[in-house]
KOLDOKOL-395796 format. One line per field, with one value per residue (C-alpha): residue number from 0; residue in one letter; x, y, z. Coordinates in nm, 2 decimals. Layout:
N
vofi	NUM;...
zapa	A;...
east	X;...
north	Y;...
up	Z;...
This chain:
130
vofi	0;1;2;3;4;5;6;7;8;9;10;11;12;13;14;15;16;17;18;19;20;21;22;23;24;25;26;27;28;29;30;31;32;33;34;35;36;37;38;39;40;41;42;43;44;45;46;47;48;49;50;51;52;53;54;55;56;57;58;59;60;61;62;63;64;65;66;67;68;69;70;71;72;73;74;75;76;77;78;79;80;81;82;83;84;85;86;87;88;89;90;91;92;93;94;95;96;97;98;99;100;101;102;103;104;105;106;107;108;109;110;111;112;113;114;115;116;117;118;119;120;121;122;123;124;125;126;127;128;129
zapa	M;F;T;I;D;Q;I;K;A;A;H;S;K;V;R;S;G;A;D;F;P;L;Y;I;K;E;I;K;A;L;G;V;T;H;Y;E;A;Y;V;T;D;G;H;I;D;Y;F;G;A;E;K;H;T;A;K;V;P;A;K;Y;E;P;L;P;V;A;D;L;P;G;I;Q;Q;F;R;E;E;L;M;A;H;Q;Q;G;K;T;D;F;L;T;F;I;K;M;C;A;T;Y;G;V;E;K;W;A;I;S;M;D;K;M;T;C;T;Y;Y;D;K;S;G;N;E;V;L;V;E;V;I;P;Q;P
east	-1.02;-0.68;-0.49;-0.25;0.02;-0.04;-0.03;0.29;0.45;0.37;0.49;0.82;0.92;0.89;1.23;1.13;0.85;0.97;0.84;0.49;0.31;0.41;0.29;-0.05;-0.08;0.00;-0.25;-0.52;-0.48;-0.53;-0.87;-0.79;-1.03;-0.90;-0.71;-0.62;-0.28;-0.23;0.09;0.03;0.12;0.14;-0.18;-0.35;-0.71;-0.75;-1.09;-1.22;-1.54;-1.83;-1.71;-1.40;-1.14;-0.80;-0.62;-0.25;-0.20;0.02;0.38;0.55;0.51;0.27;0.42;0.28;0.13;0.16;-0.17;-0.13;0.00;0.31;0.18;0.46;0.73;0.53;0.51;0.88;0.97;0.71;0.87;1.21;1.05;0.88;1.22;1.36;1.57;1.42;1.31;0.96;1.03;1.18;0.86;0.64;0.83;0.81;0.43;0.40;0.62;0.42;0.08;-0.03;-0.23;-0.32;-0.35;-0.62;-0.56;-0.84;-0.78;-1.08;-0.96;-0.59;-0.54;-0.36;-0.52;-0.33;-0.53;-0.45;-0.58;-0.90;-0.98;-0.90;-0.74;-0.38;-0.30;-0.45;-0.22;-0.28;-0.08;0.13;0.08;0.39
north	1.54;1.37;1.20;0.91;1.15;1.35;1.03;0.91;1.25;1.21;0.85;0.94;1.11;0.79;0.62;0.39;0.32;0.61;0.84;0.69;0.93;1.23;1.05;0.98;1.34;1.46;1.23;1.30;1.67;1.57;1.42;1.05;0.91;0.55;0.30;-0.06;-0.19;-0.55;-0.74;-0.99;-0.76;-0.41;-0.26;0.00;0.13;0.49;0.63;0.98;1.17;1.12;0.78;0.91;0.64;0.62;0.29;0.22;-0.09;-0.39;-0.29;-0.63;-1.00;-1.17;-1.29;-1.59;-1.50;-1.76;-1.92;-1.88;-1.55;-1.55;-1.27;-1.23;-1.24;-0.99;-0.75;-0.77;-0.71;-0.43;-0.25;-0.27;-0.13;0.15;0.24;0.28;-0.04;-0.18;-0.05;-0.09;-0.40;-0.58;-0.49;-0.63;-0.96;-0.98;-0.93;-1.21;-1.45;-1.39;-1.42;-1.06;-1.02;-0.65;-0.35;-0.08;0.28;0.48;0.85;0.92;0.67;0.72;0.34;0.09;-0.26;-0.56;-0.86;-1.22;-1.42;-1.51;-1.14;-1.17;-0.87;-0.96;-0.62;-0.28;0.01;0.38;0.59;0.84;1.21;1.36
up	-0.95;-0.92;-1.20;-1.22;-1.32;-1.00;-0.79;-0.97;-0.90;-0.53;-0.52;-0.69;-0.36;-0.16;-0.11;0.18;0.42;0.63;0.35;0.34;0.58;0.36;0.05;0.21;0.32;-0.04;-0.22;0.04;-0.05;-0.42;-0.32;-0.28;-0.02;-0.02;-0.24;-0.27;-0.37;-0.49;-0.42;-0.69;-0.98;-0.83;-0.97;-0.76;-0.76;-0.63;-0.53;-0.47;-0.42;-0.65;-0.75;-0.92;-0.98;-1.12;-1.19;-1.21;-1.42;-1.32;-1.26;-1.27;-1.35;-1.11;-0.78;-0.61;-0.27;0.01;0.10;0.47;0.63;0.85;1.07;1.31;1.04;0.83;1.13;1.19;0.82;0.80;1.09;0.92;0.60;0.79;0.94;0.59;0.60;0.28;-0.06;-0.21;-0.42;-0.12;0.08;-0.20;-0.22;0.16;0.15;-0.10;0.10;0.42;0.26;0.22;-0.10;-0.07;0.15;0.17;0.28;0.43;0.43;0.66;0.93;0.84;0.85;0.64;0.65;0.52;0.39;0.31;0.01;0.18;0.25;0.62;0.80;0.88;1.04;1.08;1.14;1.21;0.96;1.16;1.09;0.92
């Protein structure tokens, strides 16, 4: 079963959104089946087979998340992040500004789904193969 230290080691290689597909490939190989990352404070819940979980605690002071999503602006800024134009903290602040409360990664479907504060899907993306 995977550990937080293994996940942190994989995440340490991520410099921008452009590195994300390799990160997903690496943690999938560790046995992560899905995870949920929360914009509000940066905590992440990782899940694996046989109900195995690993939790990364809050990483920063809570950020207020906008009540209503700015979907078009979010998509534009997300694209810039995926092209390596912004760092992770900038991405997190952008999510909060445009009303994205969390995202969920499914290793089986190879998707990343972004949600607003009401639990509505804002965007579903297919994660490219590295």
